[in-house]
N, C-alpha and C positions, 0 to 999 in steps of 0.2 A: 443451104440457106432455113430464115425462121419461120417456121409451120404456124400458118394462119391460126386461132382459137379464139372460139366465143366461151362468152362466161357468163352464164347464169346462176344468182346469187338472192341470197335475202341477209345486206349484209348484217351481220354483227361481226363477233370478235373475229369466231376464227374464221368467217368468211374473209373479215380484214385481212386475216394471217395470210387467207390462200391467193387473194388479190394481191398486195403486197410481194407475194411466193411471185407469182406469174410475172408482176412488173418484172423482178432481177434475174427474171430465167432465160437469156439468150435465144434458148432452142425455140420461143417461140414467138410469134407477135401476135399481141394482143391485140384483136379489129373488132371487139365491139363487147358490152358488158349491157346483159338485161337485168331487171332487179322486178321481184318475186315476192308477195304476203308471205312472211314463216316468222323469223325469230322478231321480225318489226312490217309494218305496216309495206304495202310493196313504197309508199312515196318518202318515208323514213329512209328505207334502203339504201333508193339512187341517191337522195339526199348524203347519206353517209358513202356510198361510191365515188360521186365528184368530188366529195371534200378531200378525199382519201388521194382520189386520181389527183386532185392537185396538186397537195404537198409534195407528191412523186413527181413534178413536171410533166404528167402526161394528159392532161385537159384536152388533148385531141386525140383521144379514144371515144368512138360515140357511145354514150349509154342512154337505153330505153326502159321507160321504165313500162310494165307491162303487169299483171294478173294481179291481181287486189283481193282475191276470193277463189279457193277451190272450185272448179268443174261442176262439184256438185257440193251443198250445202255454203257456210258463210267462214268468213275468216276466224282465225282460234282467237283472236287478241295480241298475240305475241308470246314473249316472252324474257319479260323486264325482271325476273329476279335468278336468271342465270346471265343476259347481256345490259340489263341498264336499260332504263327508259327508253335510252334516245338509239341504242344495240350497240353503241360503242362504248360501253363501262360509264358512262356519263362523262367522257371526255367529249372537249368542247375543241371544233378542230376550226380554223378560220374558214368564211364559206367561199364557192368555189368560183371561179367567175366564168366559167361552161355551165348552160343547165342541158337538161334531156331534150335530146332528141324527138321530134313530131312521133314520128312513127312509133307505136308500142315495141314489146319485146320481141314478139310474134313474127312481126311483121320484119323487125330490124334481121334477127336469124335468120328469115329465109331469104330477104337481099343478101346479107352476105353466102348463103348456102349456093348462091348462085354468081356471084362473086369474084367465091375461090371454090367451085365446084370441083370435087374428088379433092379437094385439098382439106378443107374445113374442121376443124377438132371442135369438139363442143366439151366442157367440162359445167358442168350442171349441179349444185352443190346445198340446194332449195328442193323447198316442193316444185314441183316437174310440169304443173301447169302452164306455164309459157312455151315449153317445149312440145304437151301434148295439144293445146293449140295448134302451134306452128303444122304442128301433123293431121290436126283435122282440116287444116286451111290448103295444105299442099299436101297429101300424102305421099308423093316423092320425093320428098327432103332425103328421105335415107338415102337416096341414089347421088345425092349429092356431099354426104358429109362421109369423112374420111373415121372417123372414131369418135364413140361417146363413153364418156368418165362420168359417174354419178356418183356422190356420197351420199350411202341412204340404205335401208335394210340392216335387218340383223340374221344371220343365215345357220349358227350352231349354238349365241347367245340368246338371253332375254332381251327384249327392246327396251327403248328406252321413256316410252311416252305413256305404253299400255303392257302389261306382260310380253306382249308377242312383236311390237312395232316399235318403229324406229321414227322420231317424229318428222321427217323430209314425206316419207315414204306417208305416213297416214295424214297428213295435211292433206293429200289430195290423192285417194290410191286409184281413181280413176284415169287422171293424169298419169302416172305411174306405170298401170298398167296399160297406157297405149305407147308407153316409149318402150317399155319392157320387149313388148310383142310385135315393135313396127321393125324387127327384122338386121339391123344396123348392127355391126360390131361394138361393143359394147363391155365397159369394165363395170364391176359393182363392186364399190369398196363401203363396206359395212362395218358394223359398231364390233364386230368380232377384232377387227385389226386397228380402229381408229381408238378405240380405248384399249388399247396394249402398247399404242405411239403416246407421250406424255412429254410434254414442255413444264419446266420444271423452276425454280424460282432463279439459279444461276443462268439461264437462257431469258429470262425474262427481264433480270437485271443487265445484261450484255443491250439486250433493246434498250432499253431507257436509259441508260447511260452513252446512248450512240449520237452523233453530231447528224445524220438520215431522218429528216422530219416523218419520213409516214413509219418509219422504222421504232423511233421513238414514243410516237403515236400508239401506234401497235400492243407496245411493251406497256405504256399504262393504261390501257382496257382492259389489257391482261391483270390488274391489281384486281379488277371486278367480277373478272372469269374465273378465276382463282380457288375466290372465297367460294366459290358457288361447289367445287370439284371436291374442298375438305371433306365434304360428309362420304364419297365417294372412295376415293382415294388416302384420306383420313392424314394428308399434308396440305398447303398450299401450291397446287400445280393444273392443269390440265388436260383434258384429252385432244389430241388434233385432228378433229372430223377432217374438215375442210380442206386444210393445206394437206394432209396426206394424199386426198384425192388429185388435187392439184399437181402433189409428184410425182402421182404415179404415175397423172398423165402425159407431165414434160418428159418424163425417165429419170426424174433422179433420185426417184425413189424405185425399187425393183419388188415386186412380189418374189415370197419365195412358194408359198401354193397359192393357186388361184386356177381352179379346174374350172371349165367351160363347160356349165350346164344349166338344164332347164331350170327359167325361174317363172314364175305367176306372180301376181299380188293378190291378195283378197281383198275383192271392193262387197262382200256381202257387208250386213247390218250386222254387227253381233259382236263378240268378245276380241279376235280374231281377226276384224276389218282393220286393213293395212299391212297387215301381218308380211314380210315375201318370205315368200314358200320356195327356198329353194331344193333341188331332187338331188341330192347328195347321195345316193344310192348307190349300190356299188363299187363305193370307193376304202373301201375297209383294204384292201390288199394293194393300195396305190394309188395317189391322186391321176385319175386319165380323164380327158374332155371328150365330151358328149359330141358325135357328130351330128346332132340335132339340134346343136344348141347355139347360140349367139350371146350371151353372156357369160363372161368372166369374173368370177364372183373371188376376190379378193382378202383370203384367212388368216397370210401371215405372209411379211415384210422381213426383205432380208437382214434390211438394216434400223436401227429407230431412227426415225426422219428428226425429232430434235437440234440434234447437232449440225448437218444437212438444210436443215431453215436456219438456224442462226447465222449458220455462215453466210449462206445466200443474202437473207435481208443485210448484213452487215456489209456485204460487196457492193452493194446498190449504188453506193455512191452517188457519181452524178445523174442525171437524168438521161434515159437512155431514149431517144427519138423511134420514130417509128423509120 
């Protein structure tokens, strides 16, 4: 049977790819989506999510607006130069028939955790404020969650927003630390591996040529995203941050190196604020799990995501109801 999954996101372009992937995955049942500040405002991200779900014929999925700012500080203003002012590469999507539910994202997550107690899985690909708020409201939440997969952090590579910090974690370090310390089974998908998985023009062209509305829309949005990555890769392509976390959570892509190690988030003020500190000591003779740790850190994948991602989106076909 399909596993119930809650998706927490700040719907920009790679979030859109991840959402489309989840909708195309028969292994899971997308039972709720929460929006959070990050690539865009929480309100804009929720609007993007609703419109993408409508394109896929999945207006039945409940969508909740969540935190508009981190637990400490203010919203950073988004990343229009990466995702476009509307978060989806300036692609204009038709207005959705469905609206966001009245619950906020943290309450939606808590409700789903009771409805699917012991079975619910979480994939979070934006700042972790909604999860942090849910933990503050109900510290027993981890007891009802089967697994958590987070796109965030940088273990052995530089950050992408500071020298050491990755954006999702850095936008709310306090919430990230709450989530890391909660004790639930957690998989962290950091820049170490998301930057090594790239989407190329050949993959984007297949999406744009598709007759599947959500696949075509995401392919068109990637045109904007590819421009940003020219400086990093020297060609028009992109990293696959959020969809890689989704694919690992679903099981479509397997980690090759993913030790379970202690992890902490630097919440102090200073140049290392937001750093994801992974304790990788003692790994020189081979990757080993630490008995005192609950976070698995994915450092390498067994295969590249792009072919699998493209194939799955192109097989989406007719909308699949719950």
